[in-house]
Residue frames relative to the residue before (quaternion, step in Angstrom):
aa qw qx qy qz dx dy dz
M 1.0000 0.0000 0.0000 0.0000 0.00 0.00 0.00
S 0.0377 -0.7856 0.6167 0.0325 3.57 -0.98 0.77
L 0.2257 -0.7657 0.5913 0.1147 3.51 -1.13 0.74
T 0.3492 -0.7002 0.5762 0.2362 3.54 -1.06 0.72
A 0.6728 -0.4654 0.3737 0.4372 3.55 -1.29 0.21
K 0.6270 0.5373 -0.3310 0.4568 3.56 1.06 -0.74
D 0.6219 0.5391 -0.3306 0.4619 3.59 1.06 -0.79
V 0.6635 0.5019 -0.3017 0.4658 3.58 0.91 -0.94
A 0.6450 0.5180 -0.3198 0.4620 3.59 0.94 -0.87
E 0.6569 0.5046 -0.3060 0.4693 3.60 1.00 -0.81
I 0.6289 0.5211 -0.3301 0.4733 3.60 1.01 -0.79
I 0.6513 0.5056 -0.3127 0.4716 3.59 0.94 -0.86
R 0.6404 0.5228 -0.3251 0.4593 3.60 0.93 -0.87
L 0.6710 0.4988 -0.3002 0.4592 3.58 0.90 -0.91
L 0.6428 0.5087 -0.3262 0.4708 3.60 1.00 -0.77
E 0.6425 0.5295 -0.3238 0.4493 3.58 0.97 -0.83
E 0.7124 0.4456 -0.2503 0.4809 3.59 1.05 -0.75
S 0.6264 0.5472 -0.3397 0.4391 3.60 1.24 -0.25
S 0.5361 -0.6007 0.4743 0.3561 3.54 -1.33 0.00
F 0.5043 0.6531 -0.4183 0.3798 3.60 1.28 0.04
D 0.3417 -0.7433 0.5423 0.1916 3.56 -1.15 0.66
E 0.8052 0.1571 -0.0539 0.5693 3.57 1.19 -0.43
L 0.0398 -0.7741 0.6316 0.0160 3.56 -1.17 0.68
E 0.0285 -0.7669 0.6409 0.0147 3.55 -0.99 0.90
L 0.0487 -0.7890 0.6120 -0.0253 3.53 -0.82 1.08
E 0.0296 0.7873 -0.6132 0.0569 3.55 -0.80 1.08
S 0.1561 0.7619 -0.6161 0.1249 3.54 -0.89 0.98
G 0.8176 -0.0479 -0.0075 0.5737 3.56 -0.44 1.17
D 0.7906 -0.2608 0.2074 0.5137 3.57 -0.77 -1.05
L 0.5641 0.5853 -0.3885 0.4340 3.59 1.25 0.24
K 0.0313 0.7712 -0.6351 0.0309 3.57 -0.93 0.94
L 0.0092 -0.7879 0.6141 -0.0452 3.55 -0.77 1.12
S 0.0110 -0.7884 0.6144 -0.0301 3.57 -0.72 1.10
L 0.0256 -0.7845 0.6194 -0.0181 3.55 -0.79 1.06
R 0.0487 -0.7939 0.6060 -0.0113 3.52 -1.01 0.87
R 0.3541 -0.7202 0.5577 0.2120 3.55 -0.89 0.96
G 0.0823 -0.7824 0.6167 0.0286 3.56 -0.93 0.97
E 0.7643 -0.3295 0.2536 0.4929 3.57 -1.25 -0.29
G 0.7514 0.3955 -0.2127 0.4834 3.57 0.99 -0.81
G 0.7213 -0.3765 0.2527 0.5236 3.62 1.20 0.20
V 0.7429 -0.3665 0.2942 0.4767 3.55 -1.22 -0.48
T 0.0661 -0.7835 0.6177 0.0133 3.55 -0.92 0.96
P 0.3352 -0.7342 0.5399 0.2389 3.61 -0.64 1.01
S 0.2597 -0.7851 0.5406 0.1545 3.59 -0.71 1.01
T 0.7693 -0.0881 0.0306 0.6321 3.58 1.07 -0.65
A 0.0682 0.7697 -0.6333 0.0425 3.53 -1.10 0.66
R 0.4817 0.6282 -0.4603 0.4018 3.55 0.28 1.28
P 0.6484 -0.4857 0.3733 0.4520 3.59 -1.20 0.23
A 0.5537 -0.6379 0.4262 0.3238 3.58 -0.98 0.86
A 0.6842 0.4840 -0.2858 0.4648 3.61 1.04 -0.69
D 0.4766 0.7110 -0.4040 0.3225 3.60 1.29 0.05
G 0.7324 -0.3603 0.2380 0.5264 3.61 1.18 0.10
P 0.7181 -0.4350 0.3029 0.4509 3.54 -1.30 -0.08
P 0.5806 -0.5767 0.4274 0.3843 3.58 -1.17 0.47
P 0.6091 -0.5449 0.4001 0.4146 3.59 -1.18 0.38
P 0.6468 -0.5064 0.3760 0.4287 3.58 -1.20 0.42
K 0.6286 -0.5568 0.3822 0.3858 3.57 -1.11 0.73
G 0.7946 0.2809 -0.2298 0.4867 3.55 -0.95 0.95
E 0.6219 0.5236 -0.3597 0.4580 3.60 1.21 -0.16
D 0.0194 -0.7911 0.6113 0.0089 3.57 -1.00 0.75
L 0.7470 -0.3864 0.2723 0.4675 3.58 -1.30 -0.02
R 0.6230 0.5510 -0.3530 0.4286 3.60 0.96 -0.79
S 0.7054 0.4457 -0.2867 0.4707 3.62 0.80 -0.94
R 0.6315 0.5168 -0.3462 0.4628 3.60 1.05 -0.63
S 0.6714 0.4900 -0.3205 0.4543 3.61 0.91 -0.77
K 0.6225 0.5324 -0.3519 0.4529 3.62 1.09 -0.55
R 0.6142 0.5408 -0.3559 0.4512 3.61 1.14 -0.52
G 0.6030 0.5621 -0.3574 0.4390 3.56 1.13 -0.65
S 0.4567 -0.6847 0.4860 0.2941 3.54 -1.21 0.32
S 0.2653 -0.7179 0.6215 0.1672 3.48 -1.21 0.66
P 0.5082 -0.6551 0.4503 0.3314 3.58 -0.98 0.74
P 0.6183 -0.5237 0.4016 0.4269 3.58 -1.15 0.41
G 0.7359 0.3981 -0.2919 0.4635 3.55 -1.05 0.71
G 0.5540 0.5737 -0.4127 0.4400 3.59 1.22 -0.25
S 0.0386 -0.8193 0.5719 0.0126 3.58 -0.95 0.75
T 0.0306 0.7613 -0.6474 0.0159 3.49 -1.12 0.79
A 0.3058 -0.7006 0.6033 0.2272 3.53 -1.27 0.37
E 0.3148 -0.7838 0.5060 0.1750 3.57 -0.53 1.14
G 0.3414 -0.7344 0.5563 0.1858 3.54 -0.99 0.91
R 0.7410 -0.4371 0.2761 0.4285 3.58 -1.27 0.07
D 0.7576 0.3514 -0.2173 0.5054 3.60 1.04 -0.58
G 0.6700 -0.4998 0.3059 0.4558 3.60 1.18 0.40
G 0.5782 0.5634 -0.3858 0.4466 3.62 1.21 -0.17
S 0.5684 -0.5913 0.4349 0.3716 3.54 -1.23 0.24
A 0.0744 -0.7641 0.6400 0.0321 3.52 -1.06 0.83
A 0.4739 -0.6855 0.4712 0.2890 3.56 -0.88 0.90
A 0.3776 -0.6980 0.5654 0.2250 3.54 -0.95 0.96
P 0.6260 -0.5174 0.3914 0.4327 3.60 -1.16 0.37
P 0.5303 -0.6498 0.4280 0.3368 3.61 -0.95 0.78
S 0.4219 -0.6871 0.5315 0.2596 3.57 -1.05 0.81
D 0.7233 0.2953 -0.1883 0.5951 3.59 1.26 -0.43
P 0.3746 -0.7725 0.4614 0.2237 3.63 -0.40 1.16
D 0.6673 0.4905 -0.3047 0.4704 3.60 1.20 -0.40
A 0.4800 0.6944 -0.4261 0.3253 3.59 1.28 -0.18
V 0.2941 -0.7268 0.6016 0.1526 3.52 -1.22 0.75
D 0.3840 -0.7118 0.5390 0.2353 3.58 -0.90 0.94
V 0.1973 -0.7300 0.6409 0.1317 3.56 -1.06 0.83
P 0.2043 -0.8284 0.5120 0.0996 3.60 -0.30 1.25
S 0.5536 -0.5717 0.4865 0.3606 3.52 -1.31 0.39
P 0.3426 -0.7549 0.5199 0.2060 3.60 -0.81 0.96
L 0.7858 0.2301 -0.0935 0.5664 3.59 1.30 -0.32
L 0.4185 -0.6165 0.5814 0.3268 3.53 -1.34 0.14
G 0.4158 0.6962 -0.5073 0.2916 3.59 -0.75 0.97
I 0.6374 -0.4959 0.4120 0.4220 3.55 -1.29 -0.35
F 0.2730 -0.7820 0.5479 0.1172 3.57 -0.73 1.16
Y 0.0710 -0.7778 0.6240 0.0225 3.55 -0.96 0.95
R 0.3755 -0.7531 0.5051 0.1915 3.56 -0.86 1.01
A 0.7627 0.3008 -0.1626 0.5489 3.61 1.19 -0.48
P 0.6153 -0.5738 0.3863 0.3780 3.60 -1.17 0.50
K 0.7853 0.0070 0.0192 0.6187 3.61 1.13 -0.70
P 0.6195 -0.5275 0.4014 0.4206 3.59 -1.15 0.44
G 0.7951 0.2944 -0.2283 0.4786 3.57 -0.96 0.87
E 0.6287 0.5180 -0.3462 0.4653 3.59 1.23 -0.23
A 0.6453 -0.5236 0.3946 0.3921 3.54 -1.30 0.38
P 0.5473 -0.6142 0.4490 0.3487 3.60 -1.07 0.68
F 0.6240 -0.5416 0.4088 0.3874 3.55 -1.23 0.48
I 0.8055 0.0202 0.0340 0.5912 3.60 0.96 -0.92
E 0.1500 -0.7319 0.6522 0.1281 3.53 -1.36 0.32
V 0.6444 -0.4662 0.4015 0.4540 3.58 -1.26 0.19
G 0.7583 0.3325 -0.2788 0.4865 3.56 -0.90 0.99
A 0.5208 0.6427 -0.4111 0.3830 3.59 1.26 -0.25
K 0.3724 -0.6793 0.5840 0.2425 3.55 -1.15 0.70
V 0.0504 -0.8046 0.5916 -0.0060 3.57 -0.89 0.98
G 0.2765 -0.7073 0.6217 0.1918 3.52 -1.29 0.48
A 0.7231 -0.4357 0.3022 0.4428 3.56 -1.26 0.19
D 0.7511 0.3915 -0.2104 0.4882 3.61 1.04 -0.74
T 0.4230 0.7078 -0.4679 0.3180 3.61 1.25 0.11
V 0.3763 -0.7046 0.5554 0.2313 3.56 -0.91 0.97
I 0.1669 -0.8071 0.5618 0.0709 3.58 -0.76 1.07
G 0.7937 -0.1179 0.0865 0.5905 3.58 1.26 -0.26
I 0.3769 -0.6792 0.5791 0.2477 3.52 -1.40 -0.11
I 0.1372 -0.7538 0.6331 0.1100 3.56 -1.10 0.70
E 0.2524 -0.7667 0.5776 0.1215 3.54 -0.81 1.11
V 0.0361 0.7660 -0.6386 0.0641 3.53 -0.84 1.08
M 0.8416 -0.1089 0.0310 0.5281 3.56 -0.61 1.15
K 0.6973 -0.5014 0.2372 0.4540 3.53 0.94 1.08
L 0.5571 0.5380 -0.4137 0.4785 3.59 1.25 0.40
M 0.2726 -0.7619 0.5680 0.1503 3.58 -0.87 0.97
N 0.0910 -0.8066 0.5839 -0.0128 3.57 -0.71 1.17
S 0.3701 -0.7321 0.5295 0.2162 3.58 -0.69 1.09
V 0.2035 -0.7487 0.6198 0.1181 3.54 -1.11 0.79
H 0.2078 -0.7905 0.5703 0.0819 3.57 -0.77 1.10
A 0.6169 -0.5807 0.3926 0.3579 3.56 -1.15 0.69
G 0.2340 -0.8056 0.5134 0.1806 3.60 0.90 -0.85
V 0.7542 0.2230 -0.1421 0.6010 3.59 1.31 -0.01
T 0.3507 -0.7158 0.5617 0.2217 3.57 -1.14 0.63
G 0.4438 0.6814 -0.4977 0.3016 3.56 -0.84 0.96
E 0.6082 -0.5396 0.4410 0.3800 3.55 -1.25 -0.60
V 0.4480 -0.6793 0.5159 0.2676 3.58 -0.93 0.94
V 0.1192 -0.8160 0.5639 0.0428 3.60 -0.72 1.09
E 0.7956 0.0432 -0.0286 0.6037 3.61 1.19 -0.45
I 0.1382 -0.7289 0.6619 0.1077 3.54 -1.20 0.66
L 0.1750 -0.8409 0.5098 0.0497 3.57 -0.39 1.26
A 0.7013 0.4509 -0.2720 0.4804 3.61 1.03 -0.69
A 0.3685 -0.7269 0.5429 0.2027 3.55 -0.87 1.01
N 0.5905 -0.5637 0.4404 0.3736 3.54 -1.21 0.50
A 0.8468 0.1310 -0.1432 0.4952 3.57 -1.07 0.90
A 0.4763 0.6561 -0.4479 0.3768 3.60 1.17 0.54
L 0.4973 -0.6140 0.5176 0.3282 3.54 -1.21 0.58
V 0.0556 -0.7812 0.6216 0.0156 3.56 -0.84 1.00
E 0.3530 -0.7328 0.5482 0.1947 3.52 -1.16 0.69
Y 0.6473 -0.4943 0.4075 0.4131 3.53 -1.28 0.41
G 0.8218 0.2321 -0.1867 0.4858 3.59 -0.87 0.98
E 0.5021 0.6454 -0.4308 0.3818 3.61 1.23 -0.19
T 0.4815 -0.6705 0.4798 0.2973 3.59 -0.98 0.83
L 0.2430 -0.7737 0.5734 0.1163 3.57 -0.80 1.09
V 0.7856 -0.0699 0.0953 0.6073 3.56 0.85 -1.04
R 0.2704 -0.7173 0.6086 0.2049 3.55 -1.33 0.23
V 0.1342 -0.7908 0.5970 0.0143 3.51 -1.01 1.01
R 0.3012 -0.7014 0.6123 0.2060 3.57 -1.01 0.87
P 0.4086 -0.7424 0.4742 0.2389 3.59 -0.50 1.19
A 0.4877 -0.6430 0.5104 0.2971 3.56 -1.14 0.73
G 0.6977 0.5048 -0.3374 0.3802 3.53 -1.16 0.59
């Protein structure tokens, strides 16, 4: 059984709308465990079951991503539960570009390569601004608006949630 990023997002949405606090799905070599916490649904594991031992008790993707390093210049605004929360826009005309998925956000196509965008870059609606990794699948994220990048809020290799602001763009015109 394989799940697409859209499938995972739909499962998370359904869990958030349900009265259940936890969901475990196992099929073949796929194991997906979701647990609702104070800040909403937190994926605890999402990898093939044969991929090794489970993470230590109490550890989830959010805590693992915080252990990783972010390159200098990456910026996030921490929310009350340790998740990222969008800071007020410095440009009132800026448009938020939200994350279309829950996963790990990467600013560059490969480690060591130049980021897709920087502050001041001109973007079109189809410009790739980053990649979100979901279950080892890399998903391109498009700006969705034409204009100039005024803020980059998501740090490289950081866990981002569905709907979280990744970048802000001042629309052209």
